[in-house]
N, C-alpha and C positions, 0 to 999 in steps of 0.2 A: 639463429633466433629460436631455437627450441625452448620451451619452457613447460611449467605446471599447466594442467587442465584449465584453469581459469583463465588462460591468457590465449586460449582459443579466438576469444574475440579481441581485437586490438583496442575495444572500449573498455576493456578491463584494466588497463595501463595508464597509470598517470604519465603527466609529461615528462618528469624526472625520470620514471623507470624507462621510459620509450627512448628518451637521451641517453641513457647509460648502454642500453641495448645497442644501440646504432653506434655509439663510441666503441663499445666492443668488437664490432665490426669492422672498425675502420672507416665508418661512415660520419660525415661531419654532425654533430649533435643537433645542429640547426635544422636538419631534416626532420627531426622530430616534431619541432614546432610546425614545421610544413604539414606533416601529416594531422596534427592537430587541428590546424585552421581549415584544412578540407573537411574533418569530421563534424566540428562544432560550429562554424562559422558558416562555410560554404554547404553543410549537410551534403557532402559527398561521401558514400563510405565505399565505392569501388576502387580499387588501386590503380586500376588502369585508366581512370579518368583524373588521376592526381597528375597532372600534366607539367608540372614543374618538377617533378621527381625523376630522376632518370630511370630510362626504360629497364635497366637491369635491376635496380632497386625494387620497381614496381613488382616485378616479377618474384623476387624473392619474398617481398610482403606477401603477395598472392598465394606463393607456396606455405608459407608459415602461418598465416593467419585465416581463419575463416571469415571471409568477408560478406557472407550471405546476409542480409537483414532477416529479422522476424519476419515471418510470412503471415499475411492476414487470411486468415480461414473465413471468419466473418465480422460483420460490421453491421451493427444495427443502431438505429437511432429512434427519436421520440419527438412527440409534438413539441414538447419544451425544450428541445436541443441537445439533450443528453445522449452522447453516443459511447457505445461499448464495442470495443475491438476485442476478437478472439485471436491470438497468434500463436503460430506453430513454432516450436523451437526446432534448434537443429537435429535433435534426436526425436523428433517426431511427437514429444509431449506438447501440452496447450497451457497457455495461461491466458487471463484476461485482464484488460486494461479499460478504464472508464475514463471518458473527458465530460467534464461539467462546464461548460462556458458560462463566462460573465456570473459566476456565484459568490455570493458571500462566503468569507473563510469560516472555519471552524470556530474562530475566535471574536465573531459576531460583527465584524466591520464590514461595510458595504462598498469596499473599493471593487473594481473591475476586475475580478479574479476569475482566472480560466485555470480550473482545477484540474488535476490527473490523479486517479487513484491507480497505483501502481502494485503490481503483484511482486511477491519477493520469494516464493515458493511454488512448485507444482503439488497441489495438494497441501494437506495439513495435518499433523499428527495429534492435535490436541482435541479434537471430537467434540467442540461445542456442538450440544444437542441440535440447535437450530440453524446450523451454517451449512452451505453446500459445498465449502472448498474441501472439507475433509471427508465427505462422505465415500469416497474412493480410496480414502487413504493419502498418507504422504507418499509422494513418488521420490523428489529431490530437490535439494536446494537451487534456486538461480545462482549463475555466478555473476559477477559485478556487471559485466558487459550486457548480459541479458537484462538486467535491470536498467541500465542507462539505455538501452537500445529501445525500450518501451514508451521512454520519453520522446525520443527521436522520431519513431516510428508514428505515433499517434501526430505530432506535430506535422509531419510530412504528409501524412494521410489527410489530415483534417484542415491544414492550412491556418490552423491556430497557434500562436505562440504560447505556451504554457507560464504561468508564474507563479503557481501554487500548487505543492506536491503534498499528496497523503499517502503513506505506505500503510492501505486499508484493505489493499486487495487480496488475492488468493494467499492463504500462508500466514504463518506466524513470523513477522520481521524480525524480532530480536532471538528467534531460533536460528536465524541465518545472520548471525550477529557481523560476522567479519566481512562477508561480501557485501551486507547492507552498509556497513561504514564507507567500505572502498567506494560503492556507487555513490554514496552521498558525497563523499569527498570529490569526486569527479564531476557530480553534478553541480557542486557549490563552488568549484575552482573558477578564478577568473578565466583562464584559458579553455573551460569547458563551457556547459549551457550557462553558468555562473547565475543560478538562482539561489538567493539568499538563505542562510541558514534558518531565518525567523519566517521564512515560507516554506519551510519543510516539516511536516509533521509525521512522526511514526507512532503507529499504534499498536498495542499489544495486549493481550488476554490477560497477563499477570505474570510474566517471568521477572521474578524478585530480583535474582543476582544481576541480570542484563539490564534492569531499570536502574540500579546503582551504578553499573558499569557505563552506560549512555550518559548519566548524570556526571561522570568524571570526564567526558570528553569535551574539549573546549569550545566545539561548535555548539551556537545557541538553539539547536534543534527543539522543535516543539514537541511534548507528548500527550497524546490519547490513550486514555484507558478503557478497554471493552469491559466495563463493569457489568452491566445487564442483572444485577441484583445488588441489593443493598443490605443485605445479611449472607451469613454463610450457608444458611438453609437454602436460600434460593439459588446462590451460586453454585452449590454443590448439585441441585439437581439438574442445572443446564451447562454449566463449565466445568468439566473435570478437572482442569489445572487448578481449582481453587481448593482441591484437596492435598495439593502438595505444598500451595502458597495460598493460606488462608486470607481473610481480608484483611486481619489485623497486620499482617507482614507486608500485603500489598500496599495498605495505606502508610506504613512506616516507609516502605521505599519511595511511595510517592511524595513523602514530606521531604525526604533526602533530595529527591530529584527538583522539587520545589525551592528549597534552600540553595541549592548551587545554581541553577539557572534563573532565578528570580522572574519566572514567568508562571501564567497561568496554565494548571493543568485542564485537560476536559475529560469528561466523563461521558462514555457513550452508552445510550442505555436503550436497547430496543424492547418495545413494550409488547408483552405477549399476554393474551387474556387467560386469567387465571392463574398466573404464573408469578408476575412481577408488576401487575397494574394496579394493585389495591392502595387505597390511602395510606396504610401502613407503610407500604415499601416508598413512597412518594415521601412520607414524614421522614424515615430513615435516610433516604436519599439526600433529601435537605440538608440533614445533620452533616452528612458526610462533605457535601460541597462546601458548606459554611467552614467546616474543620480545616480543608486546605485550599479554602478560597478559590475553588474550582469552579469552572462552567460546565453545564450538563447540557448534551444533545439527546433530546428524546425522539427515538425513531419508530414508529409503529411498525410492528412487524408485517412482513409480506406473507399472507396467507397461502399455503399451498397444498393442493389436493393429494391426499395419501401420507400427509405429516399429521402430528397430533396438536399442532400449535395454531392458534387463532389470532388474527389481528383484532384487539379492541375496537369496539364503535368510537367514533368520534366524541360522543358524549363522555364515555369513559377517559379517552385520552384528555380531553379538555378539564375534567375533572382532576385527573392525575396532576395536571399542569398548575392547577390553582393551587393544590395543596403544596406543591414544590414552592411556588412563589410566596404563599404565605408563610412557608418557612425561611424564607429568604435568600433562596437558592437563583441563582442566574442560570435561567432555563430558555431553552429554544426547543420548539416542538417542529422537527423537519420532516413533514410529510413528503418524501423524499421526492425529488426527480428522477425519472429513468424507470419509475414502478412499472410503467408499461412494455420495458424492454430487458425484464430481468436483470436489472443492474445490480441485485447483490451478489456478493463474492460467491462465485463458483459455479452460478445457475447456468450460464451459456456453456461454459465447457462441459459441465455433466450433461445437458441436454445433448449436446453435440457428440460427445463421445459414446454415450449408450445409443444414440441413433446409429451412429457407424456401425456399431457392435450388435446391432439387430435387435434391440430390446424394444418390445413392441409398448412398453408403457414405462419410458424414461420419466425419472422422477423431475421435475421442475422444483429446484430445492429453494429453501427459504432465505429471505432477505436477512442480511446479517453485517456485522463489521467483524469479520473473520469467520 
């Protein structure tokens, strides 16, 4: 049962793949379904505890797969019940996952949603100027099992059953496209956690070719664009990806996705004082949202000592929202939960790794969606 690196975790395999591998070893294919039941229904990850499997098979599984769950390094919570988990991976790298219980979705409905924000990479290569995830550079992609295991571990640790997923944690999800899609397939599968595709949102800083690829996938996954600037001049200043995929190309890809999926897009827009908080930016943003029939989430920046960005005053935030709404935009101001637990992407990991390295002045990095 040897295989490529991504199968170190059995949670990287689909039911069909596991059945085929068992069959190739002379095991009955139904054994695969028994393993899947333990993993995703009974939430048991240790092979020794899978008591309806023969002891030799349990030993073989233990020898071939790494059954260790993600290790909880830190867990933080806040008065509004948002919780953040810092997980250590098998190679010692760390990623963050955020649980936001009983929250409205990105799309404005007020159903009782328990949302998890999942990471897809260790670090990030895209260098958004306001984001903590990439301050120490990109380390590696997560494999599908590490992505899936974030969901399982958060549910196990919190006692909360998640019913809404956003890939807005550390990293650029579409830069880890194959592992992302494999993980989504497992999470969506009726034999897996069985979370519906319409309750799964993928966020991107603007990888145009992959947006088109995602649009061609059959699952009705939702898409959020980390826009943060309504013009190329602003996006160029804070998002290096815009130089490769400028706004016109990004909007064309968004229109393609919109046509294929027949669902509303979401624009994420972190509001930064003196950068993108002007009435002119609000007016341009309103035009973009109307053009694509998109919703926009406006998120005030988390001000951080030592970095040049500042959170606008609430008066400026409200004025920005007024221009948006006068322009016909469907917009929500998200004075986010978790502000007091460093809930923005990469902050907890950066603080922890720099503290462990003996940095006397670890940077508490900025709030972001990427």
